[in-house]
FIMINU-691964 format. One record per residue (C-alpha): residue number from 0; residue in one letter; x, y, z. Coordinates in pm, 1 decimal, decimal comma. Example, Ala and Ser with C-alpha at 12.3 -4.5 7.8 and 13.67 -1.06 7.14 Angstrom:
<sites>
+-----+-----+----------+----------+----------+
|   n | res |        x |        y |        z |
+-----+-----+----------+----------+----------+
|   0 |   a |   1230,0 |   -450,0 |    780,0 |
|   1 |   s |   1367,0 |   -106,0 |    714,0 |
+-----+-----+----------+----------+----------+
</sites>
This chain:
<sites>
+-----+-----+----------+----------+----------+
|   n | res |        x |        y |        z |
+-----+-----+----------+----------+----------+
|   0 |   m |  -4783,9 |   2353,8 |  -4960,0 |
|   1 |   a |  -4561,8 |   2515,9 |  -5220,3 |
|   2 |   e |  -4650,9 |   2847,6 |  -5068,6 |
|   3 |   n |  -4521,8 |   2740,9 |  -4727,1 |
|   4 |   g |  -4197,6 |   2614,0 |  -4876,0 |
|   5 |   k |  -4152,1 |   2937,5 |  -5061,3 |
|   6 |   n |  -4202,0 |   3139,6 |  -4743,9 |
|   7 |   c |  -3945,6 |   2927,5 |  -4558,5 |
|   8 |   d |  -3688,4 |   2978,0 |  -4831,3 |
|   9 |   q |  -3745,7 |   3352,0 |  -4826,1 |
|  10 |   r |  -3699,3 |   3364,1 |  -4450,8 |
|  11 |   r |  -3384,6 |   3151,8 |  -4471,7 |
|  12 |   v |  -3232,7 |   3381,9 |  -4732,8 |
|  13 |   a |  -3321,8 |   3685,8 |  -4527,0 |
|  14 |   m |  -3140,9 |   3550,7 |  -4217,3 |
|  15 |   n |  -2809,9 |   3706,7 |  -4135,2 |
|  16 |   k |  -2499,1 |   3480,8 |  -4122,1 |
|  17 |   e |  -2456,4 |   3549,2 |  -3750,1 |
|  18 |   q |  -2809,1 |   3423,1 |  -3673,6 |
|  19 |   h |  -2788,1 |   3046,1 |  -3631,9 |
|  20 |   n |  -3065,7 |   2856,7 |  -3454,0 |
|  21 |   g |  -3195,0 |   3160,6 |  -3274,8 |
|  22 |   n |  -2853,5 |   3272,8 |  -3148,3 |
|  23 |   f |  -2796,0 |   3634,8 |  -3227,1 |
|  24 |   t |  -2424,2 |   3690,4 |  -3182,7 |
|  25 |   d |  -2254,0 |   4017,9 |  -3231,3 |
|  26 |   p |  -1902,5 |   3971,1 |  -3375,8 |
|  27 |   s |  -1762,9 |   4257,8 |  -3170,0 |
|  28 |   s |  -1892,8 |   4104,4 |  -2844,8 |
|  29 |   m |  -1738,4 |   3769,7 |  -2940,4 |
|  30 |   n |  -1403,6 |   3934,4 |  -3005,6 |
|  31 |   e |  -1427,5 |   4118,7 |  -2673,4 |
|  32 |   k |  -1506,7 |   3793,7 |  -2490,6 |
|  33 |   k |  -1211,1 |   3617,2 |  -2656,6 |
|  34 |   r |   -981,8 |   3906,2 |  -2559,4 |
|  35 |   r |  -1099,5 |   3896,7 |  -2195,7 |
|  36 |   d |  -1057,3 |   3518,2 |  -2179,7 |
|  37 |   r |   -705,3 |   3548,1 |  -2321,7 |
|  38 |   e |   -613,0 |   3812,1 |  -2063,0 |
|  39 |   e |   -752,3 |   3598,7 |  -1778,9 |
|  40 |   r |   -550,9 |   3296,7 |  -1895,6 |
|  41 |   q |   -234,3 |   3504,5 |  -1914,8 |
|  42 |   n |   -284,8 |   3626,3 |  -1556,5 |
|  43 |   i |   -319,9 |   3274,9 |  -1415,6 |
|  44 |   v |     40,9 |   3190,4 |  -1342,0 |
|  45 |   l |    193,9 |   3022,8 |  -1039,5 |
|  46 |   w |    377,5 |   3328,9 |   -904,6 |
|  47 |   r |     78,4 |   3566,6 |   -936,8 |
|  48 |   q |   -214,6 |   3344,9 |   -834,8 |
|  49 |   p |    -76,2 |   3023,9 |   -683,8 |
|  50 |   l |   -402,1 |   2897,1 |   -532,4 |
|  51 |   i |   -603,2 |   2931,2 |   -852,0 |
|  52 |   t |   -320,2 |   2774,3 |  -1051,4 |
|  53 |   l |   -303,0 |   2479,9 |   -811,2 |
|  54 |   q |   -681,5 |   2445,4 |   -818,8 |
|  55 |   y |   -680,3 |   2422,9 |  -1198,9 |
|  56 |   f |   -387,2 |   2181,3 |  -1182,9 |
|  57 |   f |   -570,6 |   1943,1 |   -949,4 |
|  58 |   l |   -892,2 |   1971,1 |  -1150,7 |
|  59 |   e |   -700,6 |   1879,5 |  -1465,8 |
|  60 |   i |   -535,9 |   1585,3 |  -1285,8 |
|  61 |   l |   -880,5 |   1462,0 |  -1180,3 |
|  62 |   l |  -1008,8 |   1487,7 |  -1536,4 |
|  63 |   i |   -708,3 |   1297,0 |  -1670,6 |
|  64 |   l |   -747,0 |   1023,6 |  -1406,1 |
|  65 |   k |  -1116,8 |    994,6 |  -1486,7 |
|  66 |   e |  -1034,9 |    957,6 |  -1856,0 |
|  67 |   w |   -766,9 |    693,6 |  -1790,0 |
|  68 |   t |   -998,8 |    501,2 |  -1558,4 |
|  69 |   s |  -1266,3 |    502,2 |  -1825,4 |
|  70 |   k |  -1020,6 |    377,0 |  -2088,0 |
|  71 |   l |   -896,9 |    100,3 |  -1857,7 |
|  72 |   w |  -1253,0 |     -0,4 |  -1775,2 |
|  73 |   h |  -1327,5 |    -45,7 |  -2145,1 |
|  74 |   r |  -1016,5 |   -264,1 |  -2183,9 |
|  75 |   q |  -1074,0 |   -501,3 |  -1893,3 |
|  76 |   s |   -940,8 |   -808,4 |  -2072,1 |
|  77 |   i |   -605,5 |   -641,5 |  -2139,4 |
|  78 |   v |   -580,1 |   -521,0 |  -1779,3 |
|  79 |   v |   -662,6 |   -866,8 |  -1639,7 |
|  80 |   s |   -410,7 |  -1029,9 |  -1876,2 |
|  81 |   f |   -141,2 |   -785,3 |  -1770,1 |
|  82 |   l |   -214,0 |   -843,2 |  -1399,7 |
|  83 |   l |   -200,1 |  -1221,7 |  -1447,3 |
|  84 |   l |    131,7 |  -1193,9 |  -1630,6 |
|  85 |   l |    265,3 |   -969,9 |  -1354,7 |
|  86 |   a |    151,5 |  -1218,8 |  -1088,3 |
|  87 |   v |    327,1 |  -1505,3 |  -1271,9 |
|  88 |   l |    649,1 |  -1303,2 |  -1302,2 |
|  89 |   i |    642,1 |  -1208,0 |   -933,7 |
|  90 |   a |    580,3 |  -1569,7 |   -832,8 |
|  91 |   t |    867,0 |  -1682,6 |  -1057,5 |
|  92 |   y |   1097,2 |  -1425,5 |   -899,4 |
|  93 |   y |   1022,1 |  -1519,1 |   -537,3 |
|  94 |   v |    970,1 |  -1897,9 |   -554,6 |
|  95 |   e |   1288,2 |  -2096,7 |   -494,9 |
|  96 |   g |   1389,2 |  -2354,4 |   -750,1 |
|  97 |   a |   1619,5 |  -2448,6 |  -1034,0 |
|  98 |   h |   1493,0 |  -2156,8 |  -1240,1 |
|  99 |   q |   1652,1 |  -1901,1 |  -1006,1 |
| 100 |   q |   1981,4 |  -1898,7 |  -1198,9 |
| 101 |   y |   1791,4 |  -1784,5 |  -1509,2 |
| 102 |   v |   1593,7 |  -1529,0 |  -1309,7 |
| 103 |   q |   1916,3 |  -1381,5 |  -1168,9 |
| 104 |   r |   2071,6 |  -1366,7 |  -1514,3 |
| 105 |   i |   1764,8 |  -1191,7 |  -1659,4 |
| 106 |   e |   1761,4 |   -951,7 |  -1364,2 |
| 107 |   k |   2129,3 |   -869,5 |  -1416,4 |
| 108 |   q |   2072,8 |   -805,8 |  -1790,1 |
| 109 |   f |   1764,4 |   -595,1 |  -1718,3 |
| 110 |   l |   1954,5 |   -376,4 |  -1470,7 |
| 111 |   l |   2242,4 |   -333,7 |  -1717,0 |
| 112 |   y |   2002,9 |   -226,1 |  -1993,5 |
| 113 |   a |   1817,0 |      6,4 |  -1756,7 |
| 114 |   y |   2150,5 |    161,3 |  -1652,7 |
| 115 |   w |   2251,1 |    238,3 |  -2011,9 |
| 116 |   i |   1907,4 |    364,8 |  -2107,4 |
| 117 |   g |   1914,5 |    589,3 |  -1799,8 |
| 118 |   l |   2256,2 |    722,8 |  -1900,3 |
| 119 |   g |   2124,7 |    791,7 |  -2249,9 |
| 120 |   i |   1828,3 |    984,6 |  -2111,0 |
| 121 |   l |   2050,1 |   1184,2 |  -1877,3 |
| 122 |   s |   2285,8 |   1256,6 |  -2164,7 |
| 123 |   s |   2001,0 |   1376,1 |  -2385,3 |
| 124 |   v |   1900,1 |   1636,4 |  -2126,3 |
| 125 |   g |   2256,7 |   1760,0 |  -2093,9 |
| 126 |   l |   2381,6 |   1578,8 |  -1785,7 |
| 127 |   g |   2698,1 |   1371,5 |  -1779,5 |
| 128 |   t |   3042,7 |   1387,9 |  -1933,1 |
| 129 |   g |   2951,6 |   1252,1 |  -2274,8 |
| 130 |   l |   3163,5 |    938,8 |  -2243,4 |
| 131 |   h |   2862,3 |    711,9 |  -2208,6 |
| 132 |   t |   2700,9 |    882,1 |  -2509,8 |
| 133 |   f |   3009,4 |    800,7 |  -2715,8 |
| 134 |   l |   2997,2 |    440,1 |  -2599,1 |
| 135 |   l |   2626,7 |    415,0 |  -2679,3 |
| 136 |   y |   2692,5 |    505,0 |  -3043,2 |
| 137 |   l |   2988,4 |    267,2 |  -3086,7 |
+-----+-----+----------+----------+----------+
</sites>
């Protein structure tokens, strides 16, 4: 048994670093493959190959949607809770009653906040006169 172990160790020492699990890779061929892949990626741009670019875009969108669907499926309780909360808020908004004055006030405040946040976003990308940015920091 010791003999067999000794033979295995000798073979392991004799193996080249590029030989892992029966894969014999030549470093120059790997570098060549990386270079070709890099050149192919650089040539895939919208104005040179629009159909291939759009194909990759839609494939990536499908992969992202699949990933999001999987994540949502694993968090069913959170999704159901959110949908129930949304249903209650929608019912509160559309059902007539004494609570409508509060709903209108909250809606007015929400729209005001959304307006100022929107102005801040537009200002951060360089649109606007800057007056609203000054008022935001007051």
